[in-house]
N, C-alpha and C positions, 0 to 999 in steps of 0.2 A: 398743709396740703400734701396729699399722698404722693410719695415717690420723689420728693425733692430732698435728696441726700439726708434722709432721716429726720427732717424738720417736722416737729409736731406729730410724731408718729405714736400710736398707742403702744404702751409697753406692758410687759408681763402677760401677754397672751400666748396661746399655744404656738408651736412652731408653724403650723399650717397657717394660722392667722397672721403671724409675722411675715411669712413669705409673700402674702398678698400685697404687702406694703413696700416691698423692696424696689429700689430704683430700676433694677433689671426688669422686673415685671412691668413697671410703669413704661419703660422704654419699649418693651414688647407690645404692650397695648397701644402705645402711641404709634408705633410703626404699623401695626395692624390697621389702626384708624386711617393713617396716611394711605395705605394700600386700598382700603375700601372707599374712602371719600375723596381723596386727592390732597394735594399740598396747598394750604391756604396762603402760602408765601408765593406760589406761582400763579394762582388764579383763585377767584372766589369759590368757596366750597359750599354747595347747597346742603343744608341739613334739615331733616324733618322737624317741624315745630312741636316737639314733645319734650317733657322734662328730662328724659334720659339723654337727649342730645347735648345737654350741658356738659355731661361727662365726656362725650366725644369731642366737643369743642375745647374743653380743658386739656385733653390728651394731645390734640393737634397743636394747640398753642405751646404746650410744654415741650413737645419733641422738637418743634421748630426753633423756639427761643433758646432753650437750654442746649440741645444737642446739635442742631444744624447751624445756628448762629453763634453758639459758644458763649452766650451771655451768662451773667451771674445767677446763681440759685435764688438770691433775694429778688432780683428784678423779675426772674421767671415766676417766682411765687406770687408776687404782686400782680403781674400781668395775667396770670392764670386766674387769680381771684376776680379780677375785673372782667375778664372774658366771661366768667360764670355769671356775674351780675348783669352784663349786657344781654347775654343769651337768655337768662331768666326773665328779663323784662320783655324781650321779643316773644318768648313763648307765652308768658302770662298775659300780656296786655295788648297784643296786636290781632289775634284771631287768624293769624297766617297759617298756611299749611307748611310753608318752608321759609327758612331765613338763610342768609348768606354770611359766611365768615371769611374775612380776608386779613392777612398779616403783611405788613410792609416794613421794610428796613431801609433807611437812608442814613447817611453820615450823622451820627449823634442822636438818632431817634429811632424808636420803634412805634409803629402805628397799628392799632387793631380796629377793624371795622366790622360792625354787624348790621346787615341790611335786611329790612323787612318791608312788606307792601303797605303798611299803615302809614298815614301821614300825621297821625297823632303824635304830638311832641312829648318827650319825657319831661318830667318836672322834678327839679331838685327841691325836696321838702325838708323842713327843719326836722331834726331827729332828737328825740328825747331818750334819756338813759334807759327807760323801761320798754321802749318800743321793741316789738318782736319781728317787725317787718318794715319795709320802706327804707332800708339803709343802702340799697344798691347804688344809687347815684351819689349818695353821700360818700361812700367808699371811693367811687370813681373820682369824685371831686378832690378827695384828700390824697389819694395815692398817685393819680396821674398828674403829669405836668400840664397837660391841656386836654380838654375834651369838648365835644360839641355834637351837633346834629346837622347833617346836610339834607335838605328836602330834595326829593327827586320827583320827576313827573308822576311816577307811580311808587310812592313809598318814601322811605328815608334811610339814611345811613347814620347810625350812632357810632361815634368813634372816640378813642382816647389815644394820647401819645405820651410816651415816657422817654426821658433823656437816657442815653447810654454813653458810656465811656468807650470811645473807639480806641483800639490798641494801636 
């Protein structure tokens, strides 16, 4: 994931390419996203239902979890991946114009919620080794400690929770 302390970063590229992947650049982009869209740890942040909103949601989650809450790079990396999966499902499968992102922290837990206006339930499908898509909920199921869907009068909230070690 880009910007998580050099984890899985491309190597051997030009200096300009390497600069794009630095944690400082990621922090700057995350802070800019916070300024433009708001802090999902304070209130639900509405984002346009477009593929490029996944990058915005990842940046928001990363800046909150890693920098504001001071949690580990590994937890941040996993949470950011799962944010991307839930957002991808909301964008791809709901037909919504907007979805909402919310991050919550309570003692021992981090919770991420993606709300959309569709009442269609996500489905955890079996995954085969050669599958090129359909792994989103499989990843959520494997990496999150808990996940689920809350039906709302108009739509649903798909969420996951991860345990954290409180200091």
